[in-house]
C-alpha positions, 0 to 999 in steps of 0.5 A: 848534133849533125854528124854525116859520117860513121859513129857510134854512141857510147853510154855510161851509167853511174847508178847511185844509192837512194838520194844520191845522184845517178848519172847517164854520159852519152857520147857520139864518138867517130871512126877516128876515135874522136869524140864528136858530141857528147852530153850528161843527164843526172837526176836524184835516185829514188 
């Protein structure tokens, strides 16, 4: 993603017990509060 104005990243983590799925969600938020882009990474907790 390419965004030329002021923005910040919001990162939300949802931990999980062994064998369940843990997630990490990353969002790009513009100065206006609008979500510019996002992605989620998920994996089985060890």
